[in-house]
N, C-alpha and C positions, 0 to 999 in steps of 0.2 A: 703769650706764654711761651717760655723756652723749655723744652724737655731736657736738652743736653747741650752743653757748650764746652769748647776746648780753647785754650789760650796758649799760643806760642809753644806747641808741642815739638819736642826734639827727640830724635832716636838715631843711634849710630850702631852699626855692626862692624867692629874693627875700625878700619879707616874709612869705611863707606858711610856717608850721611844719607839716611833714608827719609827722615822728616827734619826739616830745617825751619822751624818757626811756623807751624801750621796752626791756624785758628779757624774755628767754625761754630755754627749754631744749627740746631735742629728744632723745628717747631712742629706742633701736632698736625698730623695729616700730610706732611711733606713726604714725597717719594723721590729720593735722591739717588741718582746714578753716579757711582764713583769710577772714574776712568783714569787710565794711566798705562804706560808701557809695562810689559812684564818686568818685575823686579823693582818697580817704582815705590813699593811700600803700601799698597792698597790693603792687603790682608793684615799687615802689621798695624795699620791705623784702626781697622775694625776691632782687632783684639785689644788695643789700648782703650778704645771707647767702651768695649764690653767689660773692661776691668780684668781681662785675662792676661794682660801683659803690661809691664810698667814702662813708662816713657823715661828718657834720660833728662828731660826738662819740660817745663810747662805744667799745665794743670787741666783736669777735666772736672766739670761740675755737672752733676746729674740731679734732676728733681728728686726730692726725698722719697717719694712713693713710686718712682718709675719702675716699670717691669721691662727688662730688656731681654729679647730672645736672639740668640746667636746661632747661625747655621754652621755647625762644625763640618769639616771635610772628612773626618774619620768618626762615624757614629759608633756607639757601643750600646748594646741592649742586654737585658737579662735573657738568657737563651731559652728559658722554659716558658716564655709568654708567646701568645699568638699575635698575629698582626693586629687583630681587632683589640685585644687586651692592651697592647702597647699604645695604639692610637688613642684608645679611650682614656688612658692615664692622663692625657693632656687636658681632659675636661672633667677629671674625677672630682675636683674641688666643687665644680658646679653641681655635679650629681649629688655630692654630699650635702650641699646647701638645699637641694631639692628634697632630700630625705629629711633634713631638719625641718623644712616647711611642713611636710606631712605630719611629723611628730607634733609640731606646735599646733597645727590645726586640730589634731586629736586632743591635745591638752586643753585648748580653748573650749572645746565642746563639753568638757567635764569640769572646768574651773568655775568655782563659786566666789572666790575672793576678787573683789573689784580691782584692787591694786595689782595683783598678780595677772589678772585678765588684761589690764591695760599694758603691762610690760610685755606679755606674750603677743598682744596684738601689734604693738610697736615693732617688735622683732619680726613678726610675720610680714608686716608691710615693708620693712627694710629688705627682707629676703626676696619678697615678691618683686620689688623694684629692681633689684640687682639681676634677678633671673630674667625679667622682662627686658631690661636694658641691654643685656648681653645675649638675648635670644637663646636662653639656656633651657627653655621648656621642651625643646626638641633635639636633645643632644645626640641621640642615636641617628637621627636623620642627618644631622650636621656631619657626624663622623663618616657616614656612608657617602655623603656628597664629596668630601675631601678625598677619601680613599679611592673612590671611583675616578675622580678627576685626575688623580696622580697615577692611574694605571694599575690599581689593584682590583681585579675582578672579584666578585662575591665569593667564589670557591676558595680564593686565596686568603680570605679573612681569618680562617681557622688554621692556617699554616703557621708553624713555629717560626719565630724570627730567626733562629739560628740557621735555618736552611735557605734563607734569602741570599741572593747574590749581593755583591757590594753596591751595585747600582740601585737595587731594590731597597736595601737598608738606608741608603741616602735619601731615597724618595719617602720612606717611612718617617725619617727624622724631619724632613720638610713638612710632612703631613702633621706631625705633632706640633711643630712650631706654628703652623697656620691655625690649628685648632685652639692653641693656648691663648691667642689674642693678647699679645704683649703690647705695651704702649709704643715700643720701638723695636723694629725687626732689623737685624744686621745680617744680610744675606750674601754669602760669598758663593758666587756661581750657582744660583738656585735652579737654573735650567739644565745643569749637568744631569745626564742620565734620563732626560725627558725627551720623548719623541715629539713630533710636530703637534699632534692633537693635545698632548699633555701640556706643552708649552703654551698653546693658545688658551687652554683652560686656566693655567696659572696667571697668564697676563690679565685675563678677565677678572680673576679672583682678587689679585693684588690691586687692580685698578679700582675696585669697589671696597677694598679693605680700609677700615678707619684708622688703622695703626700708621704711625710714621715709619719710614723705612729708609735704610741706606743699603744699596745693593751693588755688587760687583758682577758685571756680566760683559761678555764680548758680543752678545746678541743685539745687533743694532735695531732690529724690529722690536724687540722686547723693550729696549730703552725708549723707543719712540712711543710705544703704547702705554707704558707704565709711569714713566718718570715726569715729575714736574720741575725738577732742578737737576743740573749736572755739575759735579765737582770734578775738576781735572787736576790730578796729582802728578807732578813732573819735576825732577831734580830737587825734590824735597819741599817744593812750594805748592800751594793750593790756589786755584782760581775757581770762581763760582759763576755759573751761567744759568739764568732763568729759562724754564721751558724744557722740552724733551731733547732727544738726540739731534733731530733735524734743526731745531732752533740753535742748539749748541754749535753745530757745523757752520751755520750762517753767521752767528755772532762771533765765533772764533775767527772766521775768515776776515770779518770786518775789523776785529781787534788786531789781528796780525798785520793787516794793511797799514793801520795807524802806527803800530809799533815799528814796522819796517821803515816807513817814511821818516819817523822821528829819529830812529837810530842812524839811518843813512845820512840824514841832514846833519846830525851832530858829528858823525864821523868825518864828513866832508869839511865841516868847520874846524874840527880839531886838526885834521891833516893840513889845512891851509895855515892855521896858526903855527903849527910845528915847523912847516917849511919857512915861514917868515922868521921865526926865531933862529932856525939853523943858518939862514942866509945873513942876517943882520946883527946877531948877538955880539959879535966882536968887531962890528964896523961902526960907521958914523950914526947909525940909527939904533945904537945899543939901548938907549932909554926906552924907545918904543918896543923893542924886542923883550926887554926885561918886564915891561908892563904886561905884555901879552903872556909871558911865561907865568906871571903871578895869577892872572885871570884864568889861565889854563889849569893851574894847580887847584883853583877853587871850584872849578866847574863840576856840577853834579852829573856824573856819567850815566847815560841811559843804558839799561841792560839790552843785550841783543834780543831780537824777536824770540818769543817763547814758542818755538815751532817744533812739533813732534813729527818726525818722518820715519817711514819704514825703510828697510834695506832695498837697494835698487835691483830687485830680482829680474832675471831674464833667462829664458830657456833656450836661447840661441836660434839659429836657422837650420833646421834639419833638412835632409834630402827629401825630395818630393815623392809622395806616394801616388797610387792610382786614384781615380776619381771616387770609387767606392772603397771606403776604408774597412767597413765591417758590415756583413750581412748576417742577420739572425732570422731563422725561419722555424716556426712551430716549436719554440723552445718550451719545455715543460720540466719542472723540478719539484719534487716533494720530499719531505722527511716524514714527520708525523702528520703533516697536512700539506696540501698543495700550496706552494709559494707563488708560482706563476704557471699558466697553462697556455700553450699555443701562442707564445709571444713572438711576434715578427716585427722587425724594423731594419732599416739600413742607415748607416752613418756615412755621410759624404765628406770628402776632404775639406778641411777648414771649419767644419761644424763643431760646436761645443755642446755636448749633451750632459744633462744632470739627471741623477736618479734620486727620487724622493719617495719616502714612505715611512710608516711607523716602525718602531723597534720590532725586530723579528719578522718583517715582511719579506725578507729575502734580498735586500740590496747588495750586501757583500757576496751572497751566494750567486747572484746574477753575474757580478764581476768575475768571480772565480770560474764560473762556467765559460765565460767569454775568454778568460785567460788559459783555459784548459786545466786549471787546478782541480776542478770537479767535473765529473761527467754528467750531462743532463739525462733525465729519464727518456726524453724524446726530443727531436729537433736537431738543427744543425747550426754551427757557428763557423763562419768563413771570413778570414781576413783577406783584404784586397792585395793587389800587386804592389810590391815594394814597401809594405807596411812594417815598420819597426816599432815594437811595443816597449814602452817604459812604464813600469808599475810602481806606484807609491802605496805602501802598506801602512795603514794607520798605526800599527804597533811598532813600526821601525825595525822589523826583523831583518831587513836587508843590510843593516849595519852591524858588523861584528863588534860585540861588546868590548872586547879587550884591545881592539885596534885603536890607534890614535885617529882622530877625526879626519885629518888630511889624507891618511891612507885608506880609511874606510870608504871614502867616496870614489876611490879609483875605479874607472870603468873596467869591465872584464878584459878589454883589449890591452889594458895597462899602458896605453900610449899617450898618457897625459902627464906632463912633467909636474913635479911638486909645486913649482912656483905658479903654474896655471891653476892647480887645484886650490892653492891658497887664495888666488884671485877669485876663483869661483865661489869659495866659501864666504869671502868678503861680500860678494854680491848678494848672498843670502844672510848676511848679518852676523857671521861668525868670524871674528878677527883676532889678531894678536895671539896670546897664549891659549885662548879657548880652542883654537884649531889644532893644538898639540896635546890636548887632553884625551884620555881614553873615552870611547863613546859612552861607557857606563856612567861617567861623571857629568854628563850633560844634563841640563834641565829638560823638562818635557818640550818646551818651545824650541830649545836649541837642537834637540834630537830631530824634531820635525823639520827644522830648517836645513839640517845636515842631510836628511833624507831627500828633501827637495833639491839640494845641490847635487846629490848623487844622480837624481833623475835627470838634471840638466847635463851632467857629464856623459850620460849615455848617448845623447844626440838622437833620441828617438823622435819619430814623427807622429806617433799616436800615444798620447799620455793617458794612462788610466790611473785615477787617483781615488783612494778610499779615505774619506774624511780628512782632506788635506789641511783644514783650518783648526784642527784640534791643537790646543795649547798656544795658539797664536793670538797676539793682542790685535787691537783694531787696526793699527797702522801697518802691521805686517800683513794682515789680511788684505788691506787695500793694495799693498804692493803685489801680493800674489794675484789678486783680481786683475790688476793692470798687466802683469806678466802673461797671464793666460789669455787675456783678450788680444794681446799683441802677438801671441805665439802663432806662427804661420801654419803649423800642423793642425792636428785634430785632437780633441779632448773629450774624454768620458769620465765623469766623476760622481761620487756619492758624497752628499753633504747634508747636514741638518741645519746649516746656517742659511736662513731664507734670504738675507741681504746678499750674501755671497752668490747664491744661486741666481738671484735677480741680476747681479752685475755680470755674471759670466755666461750663463746658459742661454742658448737660442733654441734648444729643444729640451723637453723633459720626458722622462719615463716615470710615471707616478704609480707605485705599487700600492693598491688599496686592498682591503680584506677580501673583496669579492670580484676584483677586476684589476686590469692594468690599463692606464690611460697613456696615450702618446699625445703630448701637447707641443704644438709648434709655437714656441714662445718661452718666456721666463716665468718666474714665480708669480708675478703680478698678473700675467695672462692666465695662469692656472686658477688663481683666486677669483678673477673676473668670471671665468667660465663656471666655477663652482657656484658663485653668487647669482649669476644671471641665467645663462643658457642651460647649464646642467641642472639647475634647480628645478626646471620643469621637465627635464629629460627622463627621469625614472619612470613616470607614468607612460610616456610614449615607448620607452624601452620595454617595459613590462608587457604592453600591448603587442609590440612587435615579437617579443620572445614567446608570448602565449600563442600568437598566430603561427609561429614556426613550430611550436610544440604540437598544436592541433593538426597542422599539416603533416607532421611526421607520424602521427598515430595511425596504425593500420585500420582501415574502414572497409566494410563490405562494399562490393561493387554496386549493390542495389541501394545503398544508403543515400538518401537525398541530401543535398547540401544547399543551404541558402547563404553561403558565404559571399560577401561582396567581391566582385572581381578586383584584382590588384590594380591600383591606379597606374596609368602609363606615365613614363618619365617625361617631364616637361623641360627639365634643365639637363645639361651635360653632366656626366658623373664627376663628382669631386669628393675628396675625403672630408669627413666631418671636421677633422682637426683643421684642415685648410680653411673651410668655411667659417669656423668659429674664430680663427685667428684674424681673418679679414673683417668679420663683423666687429671684433674688438677694436681693430685699427680704425675703422670708419666711425664707430661710436665715439672713440677718443677724439678724432678729428672734428666731429660734429660739436662736441663740448667746447673744443678750442675755438671754433667759429662763433659760437654763441657768446663766449667771453670776449672775442675780438669785436663783435658787433656792439658790445656795451662799452668799449673803450672810447675815451674822448677823441683820440687821434683819428679813429675810423669814423666816428659819428660826425666829425666836422667836414668830412669829404663825401659828397653825395655819390661820386663815382665809385669810391671804395665801398660804401654801404651797399650799392647795387651789386658789386662783384661778390661781396661776402654773402649777400642774400641769395644770389644765384648759385653759389657753391653749396650753401645750406640746402637749397632745393634739390640739387643734384645728389648730394650725400643721402638725403632722405629717400629719394627714389631708388638709389642703389641699395640702401639698407632694406627697403621694403622687398626688393627682389631677393636679396640675400636671405632674409627671414623665411621667405617662401621656399627658396632653394634648400635651406637647412631643414625645414619641416619635411620636405620631400625626401631628403637624404636620410633622416631619422626613420621614416616609414619604409623606404625601399632598400636601404643599404645595410640594415641591421639583420 
């Protein structure tokens, strides 16, 4: 069964072709990720499928009874309703059916006419089936679940919609869309305005949602967990790939390899034929040359490989700083509540630190304390010798709105020629006349890339970036990831993009509601710790904290004590984060060894089998000691 199909869709904006013969089908239960560079027409395509915009050619066929839900970017609500009232409106028709069922049940109890009784009973059975099938007997619980999952705490349910921020209104619109249970959901950046926990909840919800959906997102983890098919829209054409984002990357690489080989082979053959024609067309072998010319005219030309690439970003080679780039000791900051307390860490030259945490946890505040834009309540921030800071503000405030872009990125020293600034902008994907526009006329993605170009122009050796991936498409994010990995200086950044964090960070500062974690590793390391080691840690932590609290309580000298003596240290002191990182590395290696042992290549070699088995034995012994060391560290070092 096909819910929706489009045939040969075409769309133009002036001389620009956005859609050039796009055809597609959507079937029940499919979860489709729509990818493409910024400006490739993804939002336009969704609006055409939703019936909100007309195409210039082609057709869209929708199943006659289909219900389509479209996530708008600019929500509008009645200002006098509360959050709960607005969310409940999405299920109001089910509530009305429930009321009808109650009324019919009352009528059945008093009906004496057999024909009327049969009609009422049939209607009651029909309503009962609908309510049961759509799980509509617990509407309030369902609304509570969705509001809570999207970050609306219970006290906020009675708040008027008109006082919500723009991000909160977008989340409320998403909540209504999820509650309405449409046959087809068209979601344009559904994870915008969501923090990590909300995004994880939404991934789980959509993965279990029976509705078909087409979603636009730059969150690669989201695409991996939710999608069952990927559509790639580029240069007006559509390509379809089965599976999630990881499968798309693999299949895309394989397809590109075939396309490149086919294209290069044909180009070589064409060049050879053209050279033969040029040399012999007016000579003795004219007949052969003419024959080749005719064949060349009839040849079906192969299109160049359909390859999407990001701009070749580069932050240059800055001057060398001291070994210690940043030292933070005992940093504390609060507004209406404590954001972080007694936070201490140091960043060494060449390291790349990411800051992760929910909305409102203090990520940007921490950056501003480090930069000196805010004063901490307590603690010290010290920059190392020779450190030159370059700051990227997520709002692009460092670019003057009325200046043309090529002038707006000029470093404070002013010692960069216009031609070099044009070259620098080109490295960040701003070319031609776009570099001569006023900053205010740039798109969000262009403004972001111009701000990154300005950062590169500064020549700083310590880059501090606040949400650098905002408004960037997948391929530009990949370019930025590569540029930061290759940057010989030091990097500290805030990001909500888990994939970006995983590719760039080698250390994390994780701001949680009741603590701050320092993780030696990337996002995968952090998730591994959460799911394994730290899953058991709270009980040990509580015991250790309780022990410290008991020890701190004043007690009479005569009060007897039966507390067990503190265990003596068996292993040398090591930080918990270091132990956890090594445990993760060795567990990963152990899994690789088990997979290696099962491979036919190893199995056929007795010597190789013995070597692998010996290394497995060594890794197990080392892990056993590390587990014991970790338990001791939890008890003695907290």
